[in-house]
C-alpha positions in Angstrom: 0.0 0.0 0.0 2.8 2.4 0.9 4.8 1.7 -2.2 1.7 2.1 -4.4 1.0 5.5 -2.8 4.6 6.5 -3.2 4.7 5.4 -6.8 1.9 7.9 -7.7 4.1 10.8 -6.6 7.3 9.6 -8.4 8.5 11.5 -11.4 7.4 10.0 -14.7 10.3 11.2 -16.9 13.9 9.8 -17.0 15.4 13.2 -16.1 13.2 13.6 -13.0 13.9 10.0 -11.8 17.7 10.4 -12.3 17.6 13.7 -10.4 15.8 12.0 -7.6 18.4 9.2 -7.5 21.1 11.9 -7.3 19.4 14.1 -4.7 18.1 11.5 -2.2 21.6 10.2 -1.2 23.1 13.7 -1.0 20.2 15.1 1.2 20.1 11.9 3.3 23.9 12.0 3.9 23.8 15.7 4.8 20.9 15.2 7.1 22.6 12.3 9.0 25.9 14.3 9.3 24.0 17.5 10.4 22.0 15.6 13.1 25.1 13.9 14.4 27.1 17.1 14.4 24.4 19.0 16.3 24.0 16.2 18.8 27.8 15.9 19.4 28.9 19.6 19.0 25.8 21.5 20.2 24.9 19.2 23.1 27.8 17.1 24.4 30.6 19.6 23.8 28.5 22.5 25.0 27.4 20.6 28.1 31.0 19.8 29.0 32.1 23.4 28.5 29.3 24.7 30.7 30.1 22.3 33.5 33.8 23.5 33.5 32.6 27.1 33.9 30.1 26.1 36.6 32.9 24.8 38.8 34.3 28.3 38.9 30.9 29.9 39.3 30.0 27.8 42.3 33.4 28.3 43.9 33.0 32.1 43.5 29.5 32.1 44.9 30.5 30.0 47.9 33.3 32.5 48.7 31.0 35.5 48.3 28.4 34.0 50.6 30.9 33.4 53.4 31.9 37.1 53.5 30.9 38.9 56.7 29.1 41.7 54.9 28.0 42.9 51.4 30.9 45.2 50.9 33.4 42.4 51.7 31.4 40.0 49.5 31.7 42.4 46.5 35.4 42.8 47.2 35.9 39.1 47.3 33.9 38.8 44.1 36.1 41.3 42.2 39.3 39.8 43.6 38.5 36.2 42.7 36.4 37.1 39.6 39.3 38.7 37.7 41.6 35.6 37.5 38.5 33.4 36.8 37.2 35.7 34.0 33.9 36.1 35.9 32.3 39.5 36.5 30.1 39.6 39.6 28.0 42.5 40.9 24.8 43.2 42.7 21.9 43.3 40.3 20.3 46.8 40.2 17.4 45.6 38.0 16.0 42.2 37.4 16.9 40.5 34.1 14.9 38.1 32.0 15.3 34.9 30.0 16.3 35.8 26.4 17.5 33.4 23.6 17.3 33.9 19.9 15.5 31.2 18.0 18.5 30.2 15.9 20.7 29.9 19.0 20.7 26.1 19.2 23.5 25.7 21.7 21.7 28.2 24.0 19.2 25.5 24.8 21.9 23.3 26.3 23.5 26.2 28.1 20.2 27.1 29.8 19.5 23.5 30.8 23.0 22.7 32.1 23.2 25.9 34.2 19.8 25.2 35.8 20.9 21.6 36.6 24.3 22.6 38.2 23.7 26.1 39.7 21.2 26.8 42.5 19.0 29.8 42.7 19.2 31.0 39.0 16.8 33.8 38.4 17.4 34.5 34.7 19.8 33.7 31.8 20.2 36.3 29.1 22.0 35.1 25.9 21.0 38.1 23.8 24.3 40.1 24.3 27.0 39.7 21.8 29.4 37.0 23.0 28.3 37.5 26.6 26.3 35.4 29.0 24.3 37.3 31.7 23.1 35.1 34.7 21.1 36.2 37.7 21.7 34.1 40.9 19.9 34.3 44.3 22.4 34.6 47.3 22.3 35.7 50.9 23.2 39.3 49.8 20.4 39.4 47.2 20.4 38.7 43.4 23.9 38.7 42.0 24.7 39.3 38.4 27.3 37.1 36.8 28.6 37.8 33.3 31.2 35.8 31.3 32.4 35.2 27.8 30.0 33.2 25.7 32.9 31.4 24.0 33.6 29.7 27.4 30.4 27.7 27.1 29.9 27.4 23.3 32.2 26.5 20.5 33.2 29.6 18.4 31.2 29.7 15.1 29.9 26.2 15.3 27.6 26.8 12.4 30.5 27.1 10.0 30.7 23.4 9.4 27.0 23.2 8.6 27.2 26.2 6.2 30.3 24.9 4.5 28.7 21.4 4.1 25.5 22.9 2.7 27.3 25.1 0.1 29.6 22.3 -0.9 26.6 20.0 -1.3 24.8 22.5 -3.4 27.9 23.1 -5.6 28.6 19.5 -6.1 25.0 18.8 -6.9 25.0 21.4 -9.6 28.1 19.8 -11.1 26.4 16.4 -10.9 23.3 17.8 -12.6 25.4 19.2 -15.5 27.0 15.7 -16.0 23.6 14.1 -15.6 22.1 16.4 -18.3 24.8 15.5 -20.7 24.2 11.8 -20.1 20.5 12.0 -20.5 20.4 14.3 -23.6 21.4 11.4 -26.1 18.6 9.2 -24.6 16.1 12.0 -25.1 17.3 12.7 -28.6 16.9 9.0 -29.4 13.4 8.9 -28.0 12.6 12.1 -30.0 13.8 10.5 -33.2 11.9 7.3 -32.6 8.7 9.2 -31.8 9.0 11.3 -35.0 9.6 8.2 -37.1 6.6 6.5 -35.6 4.6 9.6 -36.8 5.9 9.2 -40.3 8.5 11.9 -40.0 12.3 11.6 -40.5 14.5 13.8 -38.4 18.3 14.0 -38.4 19.8 11.8 -35.7 23.3 10.7 -35.0 24.2 8.4 -32.1 26.1 10.0 -29.2 26.6 9.5 -25.5 27.5 6.4 -23.5 28.4 3.1 -25.3 25.0 1.6 -24.5 23.1 4.6 -25.8 25.2 4.6 -29.0 24.4 0.9 -29.5 20.7 1.6 -29.1 21.0 4.6 -31.5 22.8 2.5 -34.1 20.2 -0.2 -33.8 17.5 2.4 -34.3 19.2 3.7 -37.4 19.6 0.2 -38.9 15.9 -0.5 -38.2 14.9 2.8 -39.8 17.0 2.1 -42.9 15.6 -1.4 -43.3 12.0 -0.1 -43.1 12.7 2.6 -45.6 14.3 0.1 -48.0 11.3 -2.2 -47.6 8.9 0.7 -48.3 10.9 1.7 -51.4 11.0 -1.9 -52.7 7.3 -2.2 -52.2 6.6 1.0 -53.9 8.7 0.0 -56.9 6.9 -3.4 -57.1 3.5 -1.7 -56.9 4.4 0.7 -59.7 5.2 -2.3 -61.9 2.1 -4.2 -60.9 0.0 -1.1 -61.5 1.4 -0.6 -65.0 1.1 -4.3 -65.9 -2.5 -4.5 -64.8 -3.7 -1.2 -66.2 -2.4 -1.9 -69.7 -4.7 -4.9 -70.4 -7.6 -3.2 -68.7 -7.2 -0.2 -71.0 -7.1 -2.5 -74.1 -10.2 -4.3 -72.9 -12.0 -1.0 -72.4 -11.0 0.1 -75.8 -12.1 -3.1 -77.4 -15.5 -2.9 -75.6 -16.0 0.7 -76.8 -15.9 -0.5 -80.4 -18.6 -3.1 -79.9 -22.3 -2.6 -79.8 -23.4 -0.8 -76.6 -26.3 -3.2 -75.9 -24.0 -6.2 -75.9 -21.2 -4.7 -73.8 -23.1 -2.6 -71.2 -22.7 -5.1 -68.4 -19.2 -6.0 -69.5 -18.2 -2.3 -69.5 -19.6 -2.0 -66.0 -17.6 -5.0 -64.9 -14.4 -3.4 -66.3 -15.2 -0.2 -64.4 -15.6 -2.2 -61.2 -12.4 -4.0 -61.9 -10.6 -0.6 -62.4 -12.1 0.7 -59.1 -11.1 -2.5 -57.3 -7.5 -2.3 -58.7 -7.3 1.3 -57.6 -8.5 0.4 -54.1 -6.0 -2.5 -53.8 -3.1 -0.3 -54.9 -4.1 2.6 -52.6 -4.2 0.2 -49.7 -0.8 -1.4 -50.5 0.9 1.8 -51.5 -0.1 3.8 -48.4 1.5 7.3 -48.3 5.2 6.4 -47.8 6.3 8.0 -51.0 4.8 11.4 -50.3 6.8 14.0 -48.5 5.5 16.2 -45.7 4.5 19.7 -47.0 2.7 22.6 -45.5 -1.0 22.7 -46.3 -4.3 24.1 -45.0 -6.4 21.4 -43.3 -9.6 23.4 -43.8 -9.0 23.7 -47.5 -8.4 20.0 -47.8 -11.6 19.1 -46.0 -13.6 21.7 -47.9 -12.4 20.5 -51.3 -13.3 16.9 -50.5 -16.8 18.0 -49.3 -17.3 20.0 -52.5 -16.2 17.2 -54.7 -18.6 14.8 -53.0 -21.4 17.4 -53.2 -21.0 17.7 -57.0 -21.9 14.0 -57.4 -25.4 14.8 -56.1 -24.9 13.8 -52.4 -25.8 16.2 -49.6 -22.4 17.0 -48.0 -21.9 20.0 -45.8 -18.6 21.4 -44.6 -18.8 22.6 -41.0 -15.1 23.0 -40.4 -13.4 25.4 -37.9 -12.4 28.6 -39.7 -9.1 30.3 -39.2 -7.0 27.2 -38.8 -3.3 27.7 -39.6 -1.2 25.7 -42.0 0.2 22.4 -40.9 2.8 20.0 -42.2 1.2 16.8 -43.5 0.9 14.6 -46.6 -2.0 16.3 -48.4 -2.6 13.7 -51.1 -2.8 10.9 -48.5 -5.1 12.9 -46.2 -7.3 13.8 -49.2 -7.5 10.1 -50.1 -8.4 9.2 -46.5 -11.1 11.9 -46.3 -12.5 10.9 -49.8 -12.8 7.3 -48.6 -14.6 8.4 -45.4 -17.0 10.8 -47.3 -17.7 8.2 -50.0 -18.4 5.6 -47.4 -20.8 8.0 -45.6 -22.5 9.0 -48.8 -23.0 5.4 -49.8 -24.8 4.5 -46.5 -26.6 7.7 -45.7 -28.4 10.6 -47.4 -26.6 13.4 -45.6 -23.0 13.9 -44.6 -21.2 16.5 -42.5 -17.5 17.2 -42.7 -15.6 19.2 -40.1 -12.0 19.8 -38.9 -10.7 21.1 -35.6 -7.3 21.7 -34.1 -5.7 21.3 -30.7 -2.1 22.0 -29.6 -1.1 18.4 -30.3 -3.3 17.1 -33.2 -5.7 17.7 -36.0 -9.1 16.1 -36.1 -11.2 15.6 -39.3 -14.7 14.3 -38.5 -17.1 12.8 -41.1 -20.6 12.1 -39.9 -23.6 10.5 -41.7 -27.3 9.7 -41.0 -27.0 6.1 -42.0 -27.4 2.9 -39.9 -24.0 3.3 -38.2 -21.8 0.4 -37.0 -22.5 -1.4 -33.7 -19.8 -0.7 -31.1 -18.8 -4.4 -30.9 -18.1 -4.4 -34.7 -16.2 -1.1 -35.0 -12.8 -2.7 -34.5 -13.6 -5.3 -37.1 -14.7 -2.7 -39.5 -11.1 -1.2 -39.6 -9.6 -4.5 -40.8 -8.8 -5.0 -44.5 -11.6 -6.5 -46.6 -14.0 -6.5 -43.6 -17.7 -6.6 -44.7 -20.4 -5.9 -42.1 -23.5 -6.7 -44.1 -25.7 -6.9 -41.1 -24.9 -3.4 -39.9 -24.2 -1.5 -43.1 -25.2 -2.7 -46.5 -21.8 -2.7 -48.3 -23.3 -4.3 -51.4 -24.3 -0.8 -52.5 -21.5 0.2 -54.9 -18.1 -1.4 -55.6 -16.7 -1.3 -52.1 -14.4 -4.1 -51.1 -13.9 -3.2 -47.4 -10.7 -1.2 -47.8 -11.9 2.4 -47.4 -11.7 2.5 -43.6 -8.5 0.4 -43.6 -6.8 2.9 -45.9 -7.9 5.8 -43.8 -6.7 4.1 -40.6 -3.3 3.3 -42.2 -2.9 6.9 -43.3 -3.8 8.1 -39.8 -1.2 5.8 -38.2 1.5 7.0 -40.7 0.8 10.5 -39.3 1.1 9.3 -35.7 -2.6 9.3 -35.2 -5.6 7.0 -35.3 -9.0 6.5 -36.9 -11.8 6.4 -34.3 -15.3 5.3 -35.0 -18.4 6.3 -33.0 -21.9 7.4 -33.2 -22.8 10.8 -34.6 -24.6 13.0 -32.1 -25.8 15.4 -34.8 -27.0 12.9 -37.5 -27.3 9.6 -35.5 -25.3 7.5 -37.9 -21.6 6.8 -38.0 -19.0 9.3 -36.9 -15.5 8.7 -38.2 -12.7 10.8 -36.6 -9.4 11.0 -38.5 -6.9 12.2 -35.9 -3.4 13.3 -37.0 -0.6 14.2 -34.7 1.0 17.5 -35.4 4.5 17.5 -36.8 7.6 17.7 -34.5 9.8 20.7 -35.3 12.4 19.7 -37.8 15.9 19.3 -36.4 14.8 18.9 -32.8 16.6 15.6 -32.6 19.7 16.7 -34.3 23.2 16.8 -32.7 23.4 19.2 -29.8 
């Protein structure tokens, strides 16, 4: 239970945890040394010094009280007090107990004097390097004064001050080294996060041997993935060319035949063309497209206008005044087109909107169709998924790749595709969430 409670207050970041590992031993060591020093120096040593002075004070008081009269008592006090470094006189006015709050050794001085000297009336420790004590005697209240250094070590706080400043100075030096050791790890994490969002930032391994090994492994992995993407793109380009050529010849041949005989064949060829385009879009993804600056509102509005020109009711309700963002506009347009086409195929009205937060962009496509049950939404994002019972996908040439392509494009932008129920129209709500681009060069060599 205790460790669970403590864990909730622990720093989450590597820098905070490393700083905590550094500070806890330093503070703990200084605390133990300080407590030990205060106990030994401020208590034991001070008590011993006070008892040494008390022997002289009691001797002087005994001699004063044995005097025949007050005048003789004062004479004895002055005579004996000089060699003993004790000043004794008859108190004209009563004193009071005074001790400053930071005078730690004064606590031990007060307690020891009360334990070893009878008849103490006050102890004033406020004077600079002087102790003023009032003692009851047969001649009245006598005032004893002596040097404070006789009962307290001179400047005992110097060790504590020196230890504190040394600890702070060494901690700052340790923080500088710690920062240099953690910076390569943070740069590696930054580069990996950017690559996960489809961005490539400059990164070169640095730091300790283990961090360099991890950095080199990351670079090897990134290069292998980029080579695989490049090879897949080249393969798809060849497949696209080889498949489109016979389809084009087939369409040309059908166009020369009688329309009544080839109407259904021509429609089948168009369906094959659409299916081929869907397959290639899904397999190609957006890896070949570079990040450029574009206006998210303009992209969403253009997709909504294109869909509206086909006769569907599509309204753009996007947030105005959005600034430009770095993204892959062709891929984002493809994802939005798939979502809007999917919505138009299953409903009679579609709303398209776009909003921005400090960390991401959110494109939302809503329709008034039958929607997708919550338990089937994850299945709907899989390639070639067909949910005939919830949404009639036999309407049109869809092959179950529209949502998968949109989800893949969202992931390549470090985001996700989230399905839900539209509050405005009651049908499906598809939210295409894209992470905003990390500033270029942030993971470069420091």
